C-alpha positions as CSV (number, residue, x, y, z in Angstrom):
1,M,-23.5,40.0,-1.1
2,S,-20.8,41.7,-3.1
3,R,-20.2,40.9,-6.7
4,G,-16.8,39.3,-5.9
5,A,-18.4,37.0,-3.3
6,R,-21.0,35.9,-5.8
7,L,-18.3,35.2,-8.4
8,A,-16.4,33.2,-5.8
9,L,-19.4,31.1,-4.9
10,A,-20.3,30.5,-8.5
11,A,-16.7,29.4,-9.2
12,L,-16.9,27.1,-6.2
13,A,-20.2,25.6,-7.3
14,A,-18.7,25.1,-10.8
15,C,-15.8,23.3,-9.3
16,V,-18.1,21.0,-7.3
17,V,-20.2,20.3,-10.4
18,L,-17.1,19.6,-12.4
19,A,-15.7,17.3,-9.7
20,G,-19.0,15.5,-9.5
21,C,-19.1,15.2,-13.3
22,G,-15.6,13.9,-13.2
23,I,-16.5,11.3,-10.6
24,V,-19.5,10.2,-12.6
25,A,-17.4,10.0,-15.8
26,A,-14.8,7.9,-14.0
27,L,-17.4,5.5,-12.6
28,F,-19.0,5.2,-16.0
29,A,-15.6,4.5,-17.6
30,L,-14.8,1.8,-15.0
31,E,-18.3,0.3,-15.5
32,R,-17.7,0.1,-19.2
33,A,-14.2,-1.4,-18.7
34,G,-15.5,-3.9,-16.2
35,V,-12.9,-3.0,-13.6
36,M,-13.9,-3.8,-10.0
37,P,-12.2,-2.1,-7.1
38,R,-10.8,-5.5,-6.1
39,A,-9.0,-5.7,-9.5
40,L,-7.9,-2.0,-9.5
41,A,-6.5,-2.1,-6.0
42,P,-3.6,-4.6,-6.6
43,Y,-2.8,-2.8,-9.9
44,I,-2.4,0.5,-8.0
45,D,-0.3,-1.2,-5.3
46,K,2.0,-2.7,-7.9
47,R,2.4,0.4,-10.0
48,S,3.2,2.6,-7.0
49,S,5.7,0.1,-5.4
50,G,9.4,0.8,-5.8
51,H,9.0,4.6,-5.8
52,N,9.7,7.0,-3.0
53,A,7.9,6.6,0.3
54,V,5.2,9.2,-0.5
55,I,4.1,7.5,-3.7
56,T,4.3,4.1,-2.2
57,G,2.4,5.1,0.8
58,A,-0.3,6.9,-1.2
59,G,-0.6,3.8,-3.5
60,R,-1.0,1.5,-0.5
61,L,-3.7,3.8,1.1
62,A,-5.6,4.0,-2.2
63,S,-5.4,0.2,-2.6
64,D,-6.5,-0.5,1.0
65,A,-9.4,2.0,0.6
66,L,-10.6,0.4,-2.6
67,L,-10.5,-3.1,-1.1
68,K,-12.4,-2.0,2.0
69,L,-15.1,-0.3,-0.2
70,D,-15.5,-3.4,-2.3
71,R,-14.9,-6.3,0.1
72,G,-15.5,-4.8,3.6
73,A,-13.5,-5.6,6.7
74,P,-12.1,-9.1,7.3
75,A,-14.3,-11.3,9.5
76,T,-14.1,-14.6,11.3
77,V,-16.0,-17.2,9.3
78,R,-17.7,-20.3,10.8
79,L,-18.8,-23.0,8.4
80,D,-19.2,-25.8,10.9
81,G,-22.6,-27.5,11.3
82,L,-23.6,-27.2,7.6
83,R,-25.3,-29.9,5.6
84,L,-22.8,-29.2,2.9
85,G,-19.5,-31.0,2.4
86,A,-18.5,-34.1,4.3
87,Q,-20.9,-35.1,7.0
88,P,-20.5,-37.0,10.3
89,Q,-23.1,-39.6,9.2
90,A,-21.7,-42.4,7.0
91,A,-22.6,-42.5,3.3
92,G,-23.3,-45.6,1.4
93,V,-24.5,-49.1,2.2
94,P,-21.7,-51.7,2.4
95,G,-21.8,-54.7,0.1
96,P,-20.0,-58.1,0.5
97,E,-16.7,-57.3,2.2
98,V,-13.4,-58.8,1.2
99,G,-12.2,-58.5,4.8
100,L,-11.3,-55.6,7.0
101,V,-8.1,-53.9,5.8
102,R,-5.7,-52.8,8.5
103,D,-2.6,-51.5,6.6
104,V,-1.5,-50.0,3.3
105,A,-0.1,-53.3,2.0
106,A,-3.4,-55.1,2.6
107,L,-5.2,-52.2,1.0
108,R,-3.0,-52.4,-2.1
109,S,-3.6,-56.2,-2.3
110,A,-7.4,-55.9,-1.9
111,M,-7.6,-53.2,-4.6
112,A,-5.5,-55.3,-6.9
113,K,-7.8,-58.3,-6.4
114,A,-11.1,-56.5,-6.4
115,V,-14.1,-57.9,-8.2
116,P,-17.4,-56.2,-9.0
117,G,-19.5,-55.5,-6.0
118,A,-16.7,-55.9,-3.5
119,T,-16.5,-53.6,-0.5
120,I,-13.0,-52.8,0.9
121,T,-13.5,-51.4,4.4
122,L,-10.5,-49.8,6.2
123,A,-10.2,-50.4,9.9
124,P,-9.9,-47.2,12.0
125,G,-6.4,-45.8,11.9
126,T,-3.9,-43.8,9.8
127,Y,-2.6,-45.2,6.5
128,R,0.6,-43.6,4.9
129,I,0.8,-43.8,1.2
130,A,4.5,-43.7,0.3
131,N,6.7,-44.6,-2.7
132,R,3.8,-45.2,-5.2
133,S,0.1,-44.5,-5.7
134,L,-2.7,-46.8,-4.8
135,E,-4.1,-48.3,-8.0
136,A,-7.7,-48.8,-8.8
137,G,-7.2,-50.8,-12.0
138,R,-9.8,-53.6,-11.9
139,P,-13.3,-52.8,-13.2
140,G,-16.4,-52.9,-11.2
141,A,-19.7,-53.1,-12.9
142,A,-23.0,-51.2,-13.3
143,G,-24.9,-51.6,-10.1
144,A,-21.9,-53.4,-8.5
145,P,-19.1,-50.9,-8.1
146,V,-15.9,-51.6,-6.1
147,V,-16.2,-49.6,-2.9
148,V,-13.4,-48.4,-0.8
149,R,-14.7,-46.9,2.5
150,A,-14.5,-46.2,6.1
151,A,-17.4,-47.5,8.2
152,Q,-17.6,-44.2,10.0
153,P,-16.3,-40.8,8.9
154,G,-13.4,-39.4,10.9
155,T,-12.0,-42.8,11.8
156,V,-9.7,-43.4,8.8
157,K,-7.1,-41.1,7.5
158,L,-5.0,-41.6,4.4
159,I,-1.8,-39.5,4.4
160,S,-0.2,-39.2,1.0
161,H,3.5,-38.6,0.5
162,V,3.3,-39.2,-3.3
163,T,2.3,-37.0,-6.3
164,I,-1.0,-38.9,-6.8
165,A,-2.5,-40.7,-3.9
166,I,-5.0,-42.8,-5.8
167,R,-5.0,-43.5,-9.5
168,V,-8.3,-44.7,-11.0
169,G,-8.1,-46.2,-14.4
170,A,-11.0,-48.7,-14.4
171,P,-14.8,-48.1,-14.3
172,H,-17.2,-48.3,-11.4
173,W,-15.1,-47.4,-8.4
174,R,-16.5,-45.6,-5.4
175,F,-14.7,-44.0,-2.4
176,E,-16.6,-42.9,0.7
177,N,-16.2,-41.6,4.3
178,L,-12.4,-41.1,4.0
179,A,-10.1,-38.4,5.1
180,I,-7.2,-37.9,2.7
181,D,-4.3,-35.5,3.5
182,G,-1.5,-34.4,1.3
183,A,1.7,-34.2,3.4
184,C,4.5,-33.5,0.9
185,R,7.2,-31.1,2.0
186,R,7.1,-29.5,-1.5
187,H,3.6,-28.7,-2.8
188,D,4.6,-29.7,-6.3
189,D,5.0,-33.3,-4.9
190,C,1.3,-33.5,-3.8
191,E,-0.6,-32.9,-6.9
192,H,-3.8,-35.0,-6.7
193,A,-5.7,-37.1,-4.2
194,F,-7.5,-38.8,-7.1
195,Q,-6.5,-38.9,-10.7
196,V,-9.4,-40.4,-12.7
197,T,-8.4,-41.1,-16.3
198,G,-9.3,-42.9,-19.5
199,A,-11.6,-45.9,-19.0
200,A,-12.5,-44.9,-15.4
201,S,-16.2,-44.0,-16.1
202,H,-18.8,-44.0,-13.4
203,F,-16.4,-43.0,-10.7
204,A,-17.9,-41.8,-7.4
205,A,-16.4,-40.0,-4.4
206,V,-18.9,-39.3,-1.6
207,N,-18.5,-37.9,1.9
208,N,-14.7,-37.5,2.0
209,A,-12.6,-34.7,3.5
210,V,-9.6,-34.0,1.3
211,Q,-6.9,-31.4,1.9
212,G,-3.3,-30.5,1.0
213,F,-3.3,-31.0,-2.8
214,N,-3.0,-28.7,-5.9
215,A,-5.9,-30.4,-7.6
216,H,-7.7,-32.8,-5.3
217,F,-9.6,-34.4,-8.2
218,K,-7.9,-34.5,-11.6
219,I,-10.1,-36.0,-14.3
220,N,-8.9,-36.4,-17.9
221,G,-8.9,-38.6,-21.0
222,A,-6.2,-41.1,-21.9
223,G,-5.6,-43.3,-24.9
224,G,-8.7,-41.9,-26.7
225,R,-11.0,-42.8,-23.8
226,F,-12.7,-40.5,-21.4
227,P,-14.0,-41.2,-17.8
228,D,-17.6,-40.0,-18.2
229,H,-20.5,-40.2,-15.9
230,G,-18.7,-39.4,-12.6
231,L,-20.0,-38.2,-9.3
232,I,-18.3,-36.0,-6.7
233,E,-20.8,-35.4,-3.9
234,A,-20.8,-34.2,-0.3
235,N,-17.0,-33.8,0.0
236,T,-15.0,-31.1,1.8
237,L,-12.1,-29.9,-0.3
238,S,-9.7,-27.4,1.2
239,N,-6.1,-26.4,1.7
240,P,-4.7,-25.4,5.1
241,T,-2.1,-23.1,3.5
242,P,-1.6,-21.3,0.2
243,R,-0.1,-23.7,-2.4
244,A,3.6,-22.8,-3.2
245,T,3.5,-23.9,-6.8
246,R,3.3,-22.7,-10.4
247,R,1.1,-25.7,-11.3
248,P,-2.7,-25.5,-11.6
249,V,-4.5,-25.1,-8.3
250,T,-8.1,-26.2,-8.7
251,P,-9.7,-28.7,-6.3
252,I,-11.9,-30.1,-9.1
253,D,-10.0,-30.1,-12.4
254,L,-12.2,-31.8,-15.0
255,V,-10.8,-31.9,-18.5
256,A,-12.5,-33.5,-21.6
257,A,-14.9,-35.8,-19.6
258,S,-18.7,-35.5,-19.9
259,D,-21.8,-36.0,-17.8
260,W,-20.3,-35.5,-14.4
261,T,-22.3,-34.3,-11.4
262,V,-20.6,-32.2,-8.8
263,R,-23.1,-31.8,-5.9
264,G,-23.3,-30.7,-2.3
265,N,-19.5,-30.1,-1.8
266,L,-17.8,-27.5,0.4
267,I,-14.8,-26.1,-1.6
268,R,-12.6,-23.5,0.1
269,D,-9.2,-21.9,0.3
270,F,-7.5,-22.7,-3.0
271,V,-4.8,-20.0,-3.1
272,K,-1.9,-20.3,-5.7
273,L,1.2,-18.4,-4.6
274,H,3.4,-18.7,-7.7
275,G,3.2,-18.4,-11.5
276,N,0.1,-16.6,-12.7
277,R,-1.5,-16.9,-9.3
278,V,-4.9,-17.7,-10.9
279,S,-6.9,-20.6,-9.3
280,Y,-10.4,-22.0,-9.5
281,G,-12.7,-23.8,-7.1
282,A,-13.8,-26.1,-9.9
283,F,-14.0,-26.1,-13.6
284,A,-15.0,-28.3,-16.5
285,K,-13.2,-27.7,-19.8
286,G,-11.5,-29.6,-22.7
287,G,-14.5,-30.1,-24.9
288,G,-16.8,-32.1,-22.6
289,S,-20.5,-31.7,-22.3
290,G,-23.4,-32.2,-19.9
291,N,-21.5,-31.5,-16.8
292,V,-23.5,-30.2,-13.8
293,F,-22.3,-28.3,-10.8
294,E,-25.1,-27.9,-8.3
295,R,-25.7,-27.1,-4.6
296,N,-22.1,-26.5,-3.8
297,L,-20.7,-23.9,-1.4
298,V,-17.5,-22.4,-2.8
299,W,-15.7,-20.0,-0.5
300,C,-12.6,-18.9,-2.3
301,E,-10.8,-17.3,0.7
302,Q,-12.4,-18.5,3.9
303,A,-9.4,-19.0,6.1
304,L,-6.8,-17.7,3.7
305,A,-8.0,-14.2,3.0
306,G,-5.8,-11.4,1.9
307,Q,-3.4,-13.4,-0.3
308,P,-2.3,-12.0,-3.7
309,G,-3.6,-13.5,-6.9
310,Q,-7.0,-14.2,-8.5
311,R,-9.5,-16.8,-7.2
312,V,-12.5,-17.7,-9.4
313,G,-15.4,-19.7,-8.0
314,L,-16.8,-22.0,-10.7
315,S,-16.1,-22.1,-14.4
316,L,-17.2,-23.7,-17.6
317,G,-14.1,-23.5,-19.7
318,G,-11.5,-22.5,-17.1
319,G,-8.5,-20.8,-18.7
320,G,-8.8,-22.9,-21.9
321,T,-7.2,-26.2,-23.0
322,G,-4.4,-27.1,-25.3
323,G,-5.7,-29.0,-28.4
324,R,-4.0,-32.3,-27.6
325,F,-5.9,-32.5,-24.3
326,C,-9.3,-31.8,-25.9
327,R,-12.0,-34.4,-26.4
328,D,-12.3,-33.4,-30.1
329,G,-8.6,-32.7,-30.5
330,R,-9.1,-28.9,-30.9
331,C,-11.8,-27.6,-28.5
332,V,-14.2,-25.9,-30.9
333,T,-15.9,-25.1,-27.6
334,E,-14.5,-25.8,-24.1
335,Q,-17.9,-27.0,-22.8
336,E,-21.4,-27.7,-24.2
337,R,-24.7,-27.9,-22.3
338,G,-23.0,-27.3,-18.9
339,V,-25.2,-26.4,-15.9
340,L,-24.3,-24.3,-12.8
341,R,-27.3,-24.4,-10.5
342,A,-28.1,-23.4,-6.9
343,N,-24.5,-22.8,-5.8
344,L,-23.4,-20.4,-3.1
345,I,-20.1,-18.7,-4.1
346,V,-18.5,-16.4,-1.7
347,G,-15.3,-14.4,-1.1
348,C,-13.5,-14.5,-4.4
349,S,-10.9,-12.0,-5.5
350,D,-12.1,-12.4,-9.1
351,V,-15.5,-13.4,-10.6
352,G,-17.7,-16.0,-8.9
353,I,-18.7,-17.6,-12.2
354,Y,-16.7,-17.5,-15.4
355,L,-17.7,-19.0,-18.8
356,N,-15.0,-19.3,-21.4
357,S,-16.1,-20.7,-24.8
358,A,-19.0,-22.5,-23.1
359,S,-22.0,-23.0,-25.4
360,D,-25.6,-23.6,-24.5
361,S,-24.9,-23.1,-20.8
362,R,-27.5,-22.8,-18.1
363,I,-26.7,-20.6,-15.1
364,E,-29.6,-20.9,-12.7
365,D,-30.5,-20.0,-9.1
366,N,-27.0,-19.2,-7.9
367,T,-26.1,-16.8,-5.1
368,L,-22.8,-14.8,-5.4
369,V,-21.6,-12.7,-2.5
370,D,-18.3,-10.7,-2.4
371,T,-17.1,-11.7,-5.8
372,A,-16.6,-9.8,-9.1
373,G,-19.9,-11.2,-10.4
374,I,-20.5,-13.3,-13.5
375,D,-18.4,-13.1,-16.6
376,V,-19.4,-14.7,-19.9
377,R,-16.7,-14.4,-22.6
378,Y,-16.1,-15.1,-26.3
379,A,-18.4,-15.6,-29.2
380,T,-18.4,-19.4,-28.7
381,S,-20.1,-18.8,-25.3
382,S,-23.9,-18.7,-25.0
383,A,-25.8,-18.9,-21.8
384,R,-29.2,-18.5,-20.3
385,L,-29.2,-16.9,-16.8
386,D,-32.2,-17.1,-14.6
387,G,-33.0,-16.7,-10.9
388,N,-29.4,-15.7,-9.9
389,L,-28.7,-13.3,-7.0
390,V,-25.5,-11.6,-7.7
391,D,-23.6,-9.2,-5.5
392,G,-21.8,-7.6,-8.4
393,P,-22.3,-7.3,-12.2
394,I,-23.3,-9.8,-14.9
395,R,-21.1,-9.2,-17.9
396,S,-21.0,-10.3,-21.5
397,R,-17.6,-9.9,-23.2
398,D,-16.0,-10.4,-26.6
399,G,-19.1,-11.3,-28.5
400,S,-20.7,-13.8,-26.1
401,L,-24.5,-14.3,-26.2
402,L,-26.5,-14.0,-23.1
403,H,-30.2,-14.6,-22.5
404,L,-31.0,-12.8,-19.3
405,A,-34.3,-13.9,-17.7
406,D,-35.2,-13.0,-14.1
407,N,-32.0,-12.2,-12.2
408,R,-31.1,-9.7,-9.5
409,D,-27.6,-8.1,-9.6
410,A,-25.8,-5.0,-8.7
411,G,-24.0,-2.6,-11.0
412,L,-20.2,-2.5,-10.8
413,W,-20.1,1.3,-10.0
414,R,-21.8,0.8,-6.7
415,S,-18.8,-1.1,-5.4
416,Y,-16.7,2.1,-5.7
417,L,-19.1,3.7,-3.3
418,G,-19.2,0.8,-0.8
419,W,-22.8,0.3,-1.7
420,H,-23.7,-3.4,-1.8
421,P,-27.5,-3.8,-2.0
422,V,-27.4,-7.6,-2.6
423,R,-24.9,-8.2,0.2
424,A,-27.1,-6.1,2.5
425,L,-29.9,-8.6,2.2
426,F,-28.1,-11.0,4.5
427,A,-27.6,-10.9,8.3
428,A,-23.8,-11.2,8.3
429,P,-22.5,-12.8,5.1
430,G,-18.9,-12.1,5.8
431,E,-19.2,-14.4,8.8
432,G,-21.1,-17.1,7.0
433,D,-24.5,-16.1,8.2
434,F,-26.8,-15.9,5.2
435,R,-30.1,-15.6,6.9
436,W,-32.3,-12.9,5.4
437,K,-32.0,-9.7,7.2
438,D,-35.4,-8.2,6.4
439,G,-37.2,-11.0,4.5
440,A,-36.3,-12.9,1.3
441,P,-36.3,-11.1,-2.0
442,G,-39.3,-12.4,-3.9
443,R,-38.9,-13.2,-7.6
444,M,-40.8,-11.5,-10.3
445,Q,-41.6,-14.7,-12.1
446,P,-42.8,-18.1,-10.9
447,R,-40.0,-20.6,-10.1
448,R,-39.5,-24.0,-11.6
449,D,-39.7,-27.0,-9.4
450,G,-36.4,-28.1,-7.9
451,V,-34.2,-28.5,-4.8
452,D,-32.2,-25.7,-3.3
453,L,-28.7,-25.5,-1.9
454,C,-29.8,-26.9,1.4
455,G,-31.7,-29.9,-0.1
456,A,-35.1,-28.4,0.5
457,A,-37.9,-28.4,-2.1
458,R,-38.2,-24.9,-3.6
459,A,-41.4,-23.0,-3.3
460,T,-43.4,-22.3,-6.5
461,V,-43.2,-18.6,-5.8
462,G,-39.7,-18.5,-4.5
463,V,-36.8,-16.1,-4.0
464,Y,-33.7,-15.3,-6.0
465,G,-30.6,-17.3,-5.6
466,A,-29.5,-20.7,-4.2
467,F,-31.8,-21.1,-1.2
468,D,-35.1,-20.1,0.3
469,D,-34.0,-20.3,3.9
470,F,-30.3,-20.7,4.8
471,G,-31.3,-22.1,8.2
472,A,-32.2,-25.3,6.4
473,C,-28.5,-25.7,5.6
474,R,-27.7,-26.1,9.3
475,R,-27.6,-29.5,10.9
476,R,-30.0,-29.7,13.8
């Protein structure tokens, strides 16, 4: 080989090495900055828009390539037949009935006259809520709540044409087996299916299907009182279309209340079109404590994939709270002693779990797939993470304190190569099939006793994440 040829080969090798070093350096910088491809793609698309066709086209190609590397190709998702969310079997055991209600006027009257222990059963049919909200203003009692229910799921539908379908201002009310649809022409006019405020402690909503609202459940203090000790269990919360609003879009919007349990719900498709375009599946913020989110399936973009904006799965702290809405008047922390446990969080354009000024938090046994991972932020946040299976990174930012026990995650840089080792553990996660492909990933440490996403007892020597066997989440 001639000397010139050797020099040419050496120069080519040097270029390859330099290019490789440049790629490694770029990946390292992106890892340090915490920028996922799903976040970089819309930035490139925005910055390249409005230029000549070549620049715009190149920007779109780069954006599409990044999204495909990070999120994969769109797939048809089937979530029917799950033991999560509203079920075909009726919840609850009816108490003494005040009579069978057959229209909205009779329902208003029964709610206005309710006494502790009363059961208000709606006859099968459609009930249109117009002009004003239904009011739950008379108290039930411990062990004797006022119950509003359908005898059989799927037989009663409440259609709301008002901003708030049901206002709950008194303690010990329970709603079960209902379908509630927001049907306002303007999305700003259908804000909440339930607003639970002030003295309305020990509220419960079980086995309801609710859609078409900005915040299906809005919980907040009023008059110096806070609706603590609530339960939201086995409900399906969704929106059939993106919400054309600048107002907050969060199916469970819990502010300043404490000791709530949010369990076994299916929460999906909460896209906000206007304003900051940031939405959450559920959050607790405003200075409350002891709130627990467990065994929920949160699918940020199940039927509404490809929309602009940022969707976050679950959060302790949300986007922060104005002082006058805080339990302590200033929100020294947004949350204390919150728990996120055994949740499956999927298909989010932003992080699956976000902690914002959330102290003494426990993040345990969650599975995150196709999200930007877990983000814990600010010096007022502290959290113990154990048993989580994360398709993405776990990040501490701005002085937050993390105690990382036995978790399994994937470095951010892998997503730029289209390499998703956690996602690859499942049969077809993009289609909702979370069966293990080649066996469950065994944990390094023994597991605590508990119940998984599917309601099954966990094995002593278990696996990472929300469930041992996703097949147990299917109804037989």
